[in-house]
N, C-alpha and C positions, 0 to 999 in steps of 0.2 A: 182755814188750816191747810198747811202744805201736805202734799201727798207723801206717804211713807215709802221707804225703800222697797218694800214688798210689792206694792202696787206697780211701781216702775219696773220691777223685775218681771212681773207677770205680763205687763204690757209689751216689754221687749221680747219675751218668749212668744207671745201671740204674733207679733210682727214677724219674727223669724220663721214661725210655722207657716204664716201666710206666704212668705217669700219662697219657702221650700215647696209649697204646693204648686207654684207656677211651673208650667211645663218648661223643661230645660231644652235648649236647642240641641237637636240631634247632631252627633258628630258625623260629618260627611265622610263617607268611604269612597272607594274608587267608583268611577262612573261605570255604567253597564257596558260601554264599548271597551273599556280597558279590561274589565272582568272577562269579557268574551275573548279578548286577545290572550289573556293569561290561561284561560281554559284550553284554548286551541293549542297554545304552546305546550302545555302540560300533556295534552293528548298526543301530540307529535313526539314529544320526548319519551313517553311511555311506549309508543309504537316502535320508536327507534331502538330502545333498550330490548324490547322483545325480539326484534329482527336480529340484533347483534348476538343475542343468546342463541337463537336458532342457527345462525351462521356458524357459531362455535361448535355446534353439535351435529350439523348436517353432513351427510356423506355424499349425497347425490349431486353430481356436478350441475345438472340442470336446475335443481332446486336452489343450489348456492348462487347460480347466476341470477335467478329470479329474485332472491333475497338481496343480492348486491344492487340490482336495479331499484328495488323498493327502498333500500337504504339511501341510495343516491337521491331518489325522489324526495324522501323525507328530509334529507339534509338541505335540499333546494327549498322546500317549503319552510323549513325552520329559518333559513337565511332570509327569505322574503318576509316572513312574519317579524323577524327581528328588525329588519329595515323599516317596515310599516310602523312598528312599535316606537322606534327611535324618531321617526318623522312625527308621529302623534305627540310624543313627549316634547319635541322641539316646538310644535305648534302651540301646545299648552303653555310652555315656558315663555313664549313671545308675547 
């Protein structure tokens, strides 16, 4: 005698459940090196913002000069970091 619709339905549900139990491949996120670059960039940007705010409120000329030097240094570091990031992206794309 042929199998009924109900048994076929139960069989397909069991097969679907077995497939859903299989581990799904994890989505790959950014690699640790690019995460480190992003963290470094965010840290530099936060420092830059803090120094700019201090420059706006400071009155002491020596302190302002020191802040200007720090700001120039941070801008240089950001530029170098962006160049390194662009080179890394270009290497990955190749």
